[in-house]
C-alpha positions, 0 to 999 in steps of 0.5 A, spaced: 500 500 500 505 504 501 513 504 502 517 509 505 524 510 504 529 514 508 535 518 506 540 523 509 544 519 514 551 519 515 557 520 520 558 527 523 562 530 528 559 533 534 555 540 533 555 538 525 548 537 522 544 532 517 538 533 514 534 526 513 528 525 508 523 520 507 519 519 501 513 515 501 510 512 495 504 507 493 498 507 488 494 511 493 496 515 499 492 518 504 497 520 510 495 523 516 501 523 520 508 522 518 514 522 524 521 520 525 523 515 530 530 513 533 533 507 536 540 507 539 543 500 541 540 497 548 534 502 548 527 502 545 525 505 539 522 512 541 519 518 538 523 524 535 518 528 532 511 527 528 507 532 523 500 532 521 498 533 514 495 540 517 502 542 519 502 541 527 508 538 530 510 534 536 517 533 538 521 529 544 524 533 549 531 531 547 530 534 541 526 540 542 529 547 540 534 543 535 531 539 530 525 541 525 520 536 522 517 538 516 513 535 510 511 537 503 504 534 502 505 534 494 511 530 494 509 525 500 515 527 503 517 528 510 524 531 513 528 532 519 533 537 519 538 536 525 543 541 527 547 542 533 548 534 533 550 531 539 553 524 541 547 522 544 543 523 538 547 517 535 541 512 533 538 508 527 532 513 525 526 511 522 520 514 518 513 512 519 506 514 516 499 513 519 494 513 514 487 516 515 482 511 518 487 507 520 492 505 526 497 501 522 504 504 522 508 503 516 516 504 517 522 505 512 528 501 513 532 506 517 538 510 516 544 511 521 546 517 524 552 517 528 555 523 531 562 522 533 569 525 533 
């Protein structure tokens, strides 16, 4: 029904920046919420940020004031701008999407973000 593909991860030094992209595709798309989650080694997957089709956003306390989630509905693409990266931001970042009228989450394959000197 829908596929999500993330890109933009990589290795960056503390204080550096990355911009993640998530492109959604499918024959029919009616996406309500798109979000970014991350999972660090030994930890559970956690919400980083999400955004509704109308542009309302939600951020984890750990990234609030630093990261910015955005969305281009026409392109079915979500972004996560990540400036001022810290070593504790190191994780596998996943894109997800929820369709209108459904509680099912669709997930991308993940993109690795590593913040290290």
